[in-house]
C-alpha positions as CSV (number, residue, x, y, z in Angstrom):
1,M,0.0,0.0,-0.1
2,S,1.4,3.2,-0.9
3,Y,2.0,6.2,1.6
4,E,-0.6,8.3,0.1
5,M,-3.3,5.5,0.6
6,I,-2.1,5.0,4.3
7,A,-2.3,8.6,4.9
8,I,-6.0,8.7,3.4
9,L,-6.9,5.6,5.4
10,M,-5.7,7.3,8.7
11,F,-7.6,10.5,8.0
12,S,-10.8,8.6,7.0
13,S,-10.6,6.3,10.0
14,M,-10.4,9.2,12.3
15,M,-13.4,10.8,10.8
16,V,-15.5,7.6,11.1
17,L,-14.6,7.5,14.7
18,L,-15.5,11.1,15.2
19,I,-19.0,10.7,13.4
20,S,-19.6,7.7,15.5
21,G,-19.6,9.9,18.6
22,Q,-16.2,9.1,20.1
23,R,-14.3,11.7,22.0
24,V,-12.2,13.7,19.8
25,F,-8.8,13.0,21.7
26,A,-9.6,9.2,21.9
27,A,-10.4,9.1,18.2
28,I,-7.3,10.9,17.1
29,G,-4.9,9.2,19.7
30,F,-6.3,5.7,18.8
31,V,-5.5,6.2,15.1
32,A,-2.1,7.5,15.7
33,A,-1.0,4.9,18.2
34,G,-2.6,2.2,16.0
35,S,-1.1,3.3,12.8
36,A,2.4,3.7,14.5
37,L,2.2,0.2,15.6
38,L,1.1,-1.2,12.3
39,L,3.7,0.7,10.4
40,Y,6.8,0.4,12.4
41,G,6.1,-2.7,14.7
42,Q,7.2,-2.6,18.3
43,G,9.2,0.4,17.9
44,G,6.2,2.3,16.8
45,I,4.9,2.5,20.6
46,E,7.7,5.0,21.2
47,M,6.2,7.6,18.9
48,P,3.0,8.5,20.9
49,F,5.0,8.0,24.2
50,S,7.6,10.5,23.1
51,Q,5.1,13.2,22.4
52,T,4.0,13.0,25.9
53,F,7.6,14.2,27.1
54,K,7.5,16.8,24.3
55,L,4.1,18.2,25.6
56,F,5.3,18.2,29.2
57,N,8.4,20.1,28.1
58,W,6.2,23.0,26.6
59,F,6.4,25.7,29.3
60,P,3.5,27.8,27.6
61,M,1.2,24.8,28.6
62,L,1.2,26.2,32.1
63,T,-0.8,29.4,30.6
64,L,-3.8,27.3,30.0
65,P,-5.0,26.4,33.5
66,L,-3.9,30.0,34.6
67,F,-6.0,31.8,32.0
68,I,-9.0,29.6,32.4
69,Y,-8.9,29.9,36.2
70,M,-8.7,33.6,35.9
71,G,-11.8,33.9,33.7
72,Y,-13.9,31.6,36.0
73,V,-12.8,33.5,39.0
74,L,-14.0,36.8,37.4
75,S,-17.3,35.0,36.3
76,E,-18.0,33.1,39.6
77,S,-17.3,36.1,41.7
78,G,-19.9,38.4,40.1
79,I,-17.4,41.0,38.8
80,A,-18.8,40.4,35.4
81,E,-22.2,41.0,36.5
82,D,-21.2,44.4,38.1
83,L,-19.7,45.3,34.6
84,Y,-23.1,44.6,32.9
85,R,-24.9,47.0,35.5
86,M,-22.6,49.7,34.6
87,L,-23.3,49.2,30.8
88,H,-26.8,49.1,31.4
89,V,-26.9,52.4,33.0
90,W,-24.6,54.2,30.5
91,F,-26.1,52.7,27.4
92,G,-29.7,52.3,28.3
93,K,-30.8,55.6,26.6
94,Q,-29.4,54.9,23.1
95,R,-31.8,52.8,20.7
96,G,-30.5,49.3,21.0
97,G,-28.1,50.4,23.8
98,L,-28.5,47.4,25.8
99,A,-27.5,45.2,22.9
100,I,-24.6,47.5,22.1
101,G,-23.5,47.3,26.0
102,T,-23.7,43.7,25.7
103,I,-21.2,43.6,22.8
104,A,-19.1,45.8,24.9
105,M,-19.2,43.7,27.9
106,M,-18.5,40.6,25.7
107,V,-15.2,42.3,24.5
108,I,-14.1,43.0,28.0
109,I,-14.9,39.6,29.2
110,S,-13.2,38.1,26.3
111,A,-10.2,40.1,27.3
112,M,-10.4,38.7,30.8
113,N,-11.1,35.0,29.8
114,G,-9.8,33.9,26.5
115,L,-12.6,31.5,25.8
116,S,-16.0,31.9,24.6
117,V,-17.8,29.6,27.3
118,A,-17.6,32.2,30.1
119,G,-18.8,35.1,27.8
120,M,-21.8,32.9,26.5
121,A,-22.7,31.9,30.1
122,I,-22.6,35.4,31.4
123,G,-24.3,36.9,28.4
124,A,-27.2,34.1,28.4
125,T,-27.8,34.4,32.2
126,I,-27.4,38.0,32.9
127,A,-27.8,40.2,29.6
128,L,-30.4,38.1,28.0
129,P,-33.1,38.0,30.6
130,E,-32.6,41.9,31.2
131,M,-33.1,42.7,27.3
132,L,-36.1,40.4,27.2
133,R,-37.6,42.0,30.1
134,R,-37.4,45.5,28.4
135,G,-39.1,44.2,25.3
136,Y,-36.1,43.5,23.1
137,D,-36.8,41.2,20.0
138,K,-35.6,37.8,21.2
139,V,-34.1,36.7,17.7
140,L,-32.1,40.0,17.7
141,I,-30.5,39.7,21.3
142,T,-29.9,35.9,21.0
143,G,-27.7,36.6,18.0
144,V,-26.0,39.4,19.8
145,V,-25.1,37.1,22.7
146,Q,-23.8,34.4,20.5
147,G,-22.0,36.7,18.1
148,G,-20.3,38.6,21.1
149,S,-19.3,35.6,23.0
150,S,-17.5,34.2,19.9
151,L,-15.0,37.1,20.2
152,G,-13.4,35.5,23.2
153,I,-11.2,33.3,21.0
154,L,-9.8,36.1,19.0
155,V,-9.1,38.9,21.6
156,P,-6.0,38.2,23.8
157,P,-5.4,36.4,25.9
158,S,-7.1,33.8,23.5
159,V,-6.6,30.3,24.5
160,V,-7.2,29.0,21.1
161,M,-4.4,31.2,20.0
162,V,-2.1,29.7,22.6
163,L,-2.9,26.2,21.4
164,Y,-2.3,27.3,17.7
165,G,1.0,29.0,18.7
166,M,2.2,25.6,20.4
167,I,1.3,23.5,17.6
168,A,2.4,25.8,14.8
169,R,5.6,26.9,16.9
170,Q,4.7,30.6,16.5
171,P,5.2,33.3,19.2
172,V,1.9,33.6,21.0
173,S,2.4,37.3,21.7
174,Q,2.6,37.9,17.8
175,L,-0.7,35.9,17.4
176,W,-2.4,38.0,20.3
177,L,-1.2,41.2,18.7
178,A,-2.5,40.0,15.4
179,G,-5.9,39.3,16.6
180,V,-6.7,42.7,18.1
181,I,-7.6,44.7,15.0
182,P,-9.6,41.9,13.4
183,A,-11.6,41.6,16.7
184,L,-12.3,45.3,17.1
185,L,-13.2,45.4,13.5
186,M,-15.7,42.4,14.0
187,A,-17.0,44.1,17.2
188,T,-17.5,47.4,15.1
189,M,-19.5,45.6,12.6
190,F,-21.8,44.1,15.2
191,V,-22.5,47.6,16.7
192,I,-23.2,49.1,13.3
193,Y,-25.6,46.2,12.6
194,I,-27.5,46.9,15.8
195,V,-27.6,50.5,15.3
196,V,-29.0,50.2,11.7
197,R,-31.5,47.5,12.5
198,C,-32.9,49.2,15.4
199,R,-33.2,52.5,13.6
200,L,-34.9,50.8,10.8
201,N,-37.3,49.0,13.2
202,P,-37.5,50.8,16.5
203,A,-39.8,48.1,17.9
204,L,-36.7,45.7,18.0
205,A,-35.2,47.6,21.0
206,P,-37.1,49.9,23.2
207,T,-35.1,52.3,25.2
208,V,-34.9,52.1,28.8
209,S,-37.4,54.2,30.8
210,D,-36.2,57.5,32.7
211,E,-37.5,55.9,35.8
212,E,-34.9,53.2,35.7
213,L,-32.1,55.6,35.1
214,N,-33.2,58.2,37.4
215,M,-30.1,58.6,39.6
216,P,-27.6,61.3,40.5
217,M,-24.6,61.9,38.1
218,S,-22.4,60.9,41.2
219,E,-24.0,57.6,41.4
220,K,-23.7,57.0,37.6
221,L,-19.8,57.9,37.9
222,A,-19.5,55.5,40.8
223,L,-20.7,52.6,38.7
224,L,-17.8,53.3,36.4
225,R,-15.7,51.6,39.0
226,A,-17.0,48.2,37.9
227,G,-15.1,48.6,34.8
228,I,-11.8,49.5,36.5
229,I,-11.0,46.1,37.7
230,P,-11.4,44.2,34.4
231,F,-9.4,46.9,32.6
232,F,-6.7,46.9,35.1
233,I,-6.4,43.0,35.0
234,F,-6.2,43.0,31.3
235,F,-3.8,46.0,31.0
236,T,-1.5,44.6,33.6
237,M,-1.4,41.1,32.2
238,T,-1.0,41.8,28.6
239,G,0.9,45.1,28.9
240,L,3.6,43.6,31.0
241,F,4.0,40.7,28.4
242,V,3.9,42.7,25.2
243,M,6.4,45.2,26.7
244,G,8.7,42.3,27.3
245,Y,8.7,42.5,31.3
246,T,7.1,39.1,31.8
247,S,7.1,35.8,29.9
248,L,3.9,34.1,28.5
249,V,3.7,31.9,31.9
250,E,4.5,34.9,34.2
251,S,1.8,37.0,32.5
252,A,-0.8,34.3,32.9
253,A,0.3,34.0,36.6
254,V,-0.2,37.9,36.9
255,G,-3.7,37.6,35.5
256,A,-4.7,34.7,37.7
257,T,-3.2,36.4,40.9
258,S,-5.0,39.7,40.0
259,A,-8.2,38.1,39.4
260,T,-8.2,36.4,42.8
261,L,-7.0,39.5,44.6
262,A,-9.9,41.5,42.8
263,A,-12.4,38.7,44.0
264,M,-10.8,39.0,47.6
265,F,-11.3,42.8,47.6
266,K,-14.9,42.5,46.6
267,G,-15.4,40.1,49.5
268,R,-16.5,37.4,47.2
269,I,-14.0,34.6,47.8
270,N,-15.5,31.6,49.6
271,L,-14.9,27.9,49.5
272,K,-17.9,27.0,47.4
273,M,-16.7,29.7,44.6
274,L,-13.1,28.4,44.9
275,H,-14.4,24.6,44.5
276,E,-16.5,25.6,41.4
277,T,-13.8,27.4,39.8
278,A,-11.1,24.8,40.5
279,K,-13.3,22.0,39.3
280,K,-14.2,23.9,35.9
281,T,-10.5,24.9,35.4
282,L,-9.4,21.3,35.8
283,A,-12.0,19.9,33.5
284,I,-11.3,22.3,30.6
285,S,-7.4,22.0,31.2
286,C,-7.5,18.2,31.0
287,M,-9.5,18.3,27.8
288,F,-7.0,20.6,26.1
289,L,-4.1,18.5,27.3
290,W,-5.4,15.2,26.0
291,L,-6.3,16.9,22.6
292,I,-2.8,18.4,22.0
293,L,-1.2,15.1,23.1
294,A,-3.3,13.3,20.5
295,A,-2.6,15.9,17.8
296,L,1.2,15.6,18.4
297,A,1.1,11.7,18.2
298,F,-1.1,11.9,15.1
299,G,1.1,14.7,13.5
300,A,4.3,12.5,14.1
301,V,3.0,9.6,12.3
302,F,1.4,11.7,9.4
303,D,4.6,13.5,9.0
304,G,6.6,10.4,8.9
305,L,4.6,9.2,6.1
306,G,5.2,12.3,3.9
307,A,1.6,13.2,4.0
308,V,2.1,16.9,3.7
309,R,4.6,16.5,0.7
310,A,1.9,14.3,-1.0
311,I,-0.8,16.9,-0.5
312,E,1.6,19.6,-1.7
313,S,2.1,17.4,-5.0
314,L,-1.6,17.1,-5.5
315,F,-2.5,20.7,-4.9
316,I,0.3,22.4,-6.8
317,T,1.4,19.8,-9.4
318,N,-1.6,17.7,-10.2
319,W,-4.5,20.1,-9.7
320,D,-2.3,23.1,-10.7
321,L,-3.8,25.4,-7.9
322,T,-2.3,28.8,-7.1
323,P,-1.2,29.3,-3.5
324,W,-4.3,31.7,-2.9
325,Q,-6.7,29.0,-4.3
326,V,-5.2,26.5,-1.8
327,I,-5.8,29.0,1.1
328,I,-9.3,29.5,-0.1
329,M,-10.0,25.7,-0.1
330,M,-8.6,25.5,3.5
331,Q,-10.9,28.1,4.6
332,V,-13.9,26.5,2.9
333,S,-13.0,23.1,4.5
334,F,-12.7,24.9,7.9
335,I,-16.2,26.3,7.5
336,I,-17.6,22.9,6.5
337,M,-15.8,21.0,9.5
338,G,-17.1,23.9,11.8
339,M,-20.6,22.8,11.1
340,F,-19.7,19.5,12.9
341,L,-16.7,20.1,15.0
342,D,-15.6,22.6,17.6
343,D,-12.4,24.7,17.2
344,T,-9.8,22.5,19.1
345,A,-10.9,19.4,17.2
346,M,-10.5,21.2,14.0
347,L,-7.1,22.5,14.9
348,V,-5.9,19.1,15.9
349,I,-7.1,17.4,12.8
350,V,-6.0,19.8,10.1
351,A,-2.7,21.0,11.8
352,P,-0.5,18.2,10.6
353,L,-1.7,18.9,7.1
354,Y,-2.3,22.5,6.8
355,I,0.3,24.4,8.9
356,P,3.5,22.8,7.1
357,L,1.6,23.4,3.7
358,V,0.9,27.0,4.4
359,K,4.7,27.5,5.3
360,I,5.7,25.9,2.1
361,L,3.5,28.1,0.1
362,G,5.1,31.1,1.5
363,F,2.2,32.5,3.7
364,D,2.7,34.0,7.2
365,L,1.8,31.5,9.8
366,V,0.8,34.1,12.2
367,W,-1.7,35.7,9.6
368,F,-3.0,32.1,8.8
369,G,-3.5,31.7,12.5
370,V,-5.9,34.7,12.7
371,L,-7.8,33.3,9.7
372,Y,-8.0,30.0,11.3
373,T,-9.2,31.6,14.7
374,M,-11.8,33.7,13.0
375,T,-13.1,30.7,11.0
376,C,-13.4,29.0,14.4
377,Q,-15.9,31.6,15.4
378,I,-18.2,30.4,12.7
379,A,-17.7,26.9,14.0
380,Y,-19.1,28.0,17.5
381,I,-22.2,29.4,16.0
382,T,-23.2,27.3,12.9
383,P,-25.8,24.7,12.9
384,P,-26.2,21.8,13.1
385,F,-23.5,21.3,15.9
386,G,-22.1,24.6,16.8
387,Y,-21.2,24.3,20.4
388,N,-22.5,27.9,21.4
389,L,-25.9,26.9,19.8
390,F,-26.5,24.1,22.4
391,L,-24.9,26.1,25.3
392,M,-27.4,28.9,24.6
393,R,-30.3,26.5,24.5
394,A,-29.3,25.1,27.9
395,L,-28.9,28.6,29.4
396,A,-31.5,30.8,27.7
397,P,-35.0,31.6,29.1
398,K,-37.7,29.0,28.1
399,E,-39.2,31.6,25.8
400,I,-36.3,31.4,23.3
401,S,-36.6,28.3,21.1
402,L,-33.9,26.4,19.2
403,S,-35.5,27.8,16.0
404,D,-35.0,31.4,17.4
405,I,-31.5,30.6,18.2
406,Y,-30.7,29.2,14.7
407,R,-32.4,32.1,13.0
408,S,-30.5,34.7,15.0
409,I,-27.0,33.7,13.9
410,W,-26.8,34.2,10.2
411,P,-26.2,38.0,10.0
412,F,-23.2,37.4,12.5
413,V,-22.0,34.5,10.3
414,A,-22.1,36.8,7.4
415,M,-20.2,39.6,9.2
416,I,-17.5,37.3,10.6
417,A,-17.1,35.9,6.9
418,L,-16.8,39.5,5.6
419,T,-13.9,40.1,8.2
420,I,-12.1,36.9,7.2
421,A,-12.5,38.1,3.5
422,L,-11.1,41.6,4.6
423,V,-8.0,40.1,6.4
424,M,-7.2,37.8,3.4
425,I,-7.3,40.8,1.0
426,F,-5.5,43.2,3.6
427,P,-3.1,41.0,5.6
428,Q,-1.9,44.2,7.3
429,L,-5.1,44.2,9.2
430,A,-3.7,41.2,11.2
431,L,0.2,41.9,10.9
432,W,0.5,45.6,11.5
433,L,0.5,45.4,15.3
434,P,3.0,42.6,15.5
435,Q,5.4,44.1,13.1
436,T,5.0,47.6,14.9
437,F,5.4,46.4,18.6
438,R,7.7,43.4,18.4
439,G,9.8,44.0,15.1
440,Y,8.1,41.0,13.6
């Protein structure tokens, strides 16, 4: 059997296991370990085993539990809820103001957390009931919460970008900087969409009554203190890292420590909150650890077969595709896979194939990492299996149906796709900040 056929058999076997409902890390790891044994005999057992030591020697892995812990501390301690109260008061008089405030809250929470899960949970349990109570259109605000929460994997400290950086061997600081302008561009599109829709149809978003906002200016200014803690944590953590004063791991430790001290300052630290935070942090950290280990093992076997060179020959020599056509095909495949898989599963499946090929074609791997991350945002909110769709259904009030959730996301999918196209046409949208601040 040719190496090309072996590579196709490995990939198809993995997809069959995934479709059958097996856990992602188990499907990928089983195919990797089984293929190594069949191809290389007894010596093949060393390949998956050696990847374990490679994984444990990656010090950036320490950032994952620290960033995840930081986000859950801020969520469980109610600091995010205080932030929404501030936004509610300051944006309430604007038509669609609570929806705009929700987008702003999502950006800030994303900057504290690096995952979409916490943003979605906070948006669905805090922002969504408040907007429903004030007569906002349920389809509009469901889309706002889902679209806004997807920003968490693009805004620093994005955990997905940390994973991509480790697998692609790219500086995480460059990836974080590269994601800032596309994230702000996307958030701006969301806000413009809300403003235009609410002006065309005011019934979608009534303004907050004067009675609710009838408070002295001194009290309104006091509410601004709710935003000080999140901004302080974000700028302390990322600022020290970008300026070179701390390493990535040290920056994550600064963020986790700052979040804990903030919760203590608010008087919201207790054993129950710490237990819930530790349990959630451990669960998500272990999931990522197993996924990366499986991806490394699969990539080692795949690379040994020369699969990347075979795919390069197929695309460039046999099909005569241009480098840009290959990149577009990759993006289309991400969107298709995103309908069935989450972001981490997509990364560990395609990393052994796509990342070396992108490098061979002469494209910037940091730029490609931003494209991949933005496409992951589509994966989170695209039917039939978008993760955020089901999380929203579990958390949303009962008057919001699954049909409402599916209908709500398409304008935001279109805006994310437009941002992807703009970054492909104008790569400097992603590369200007890395080039400016780190001489990249």
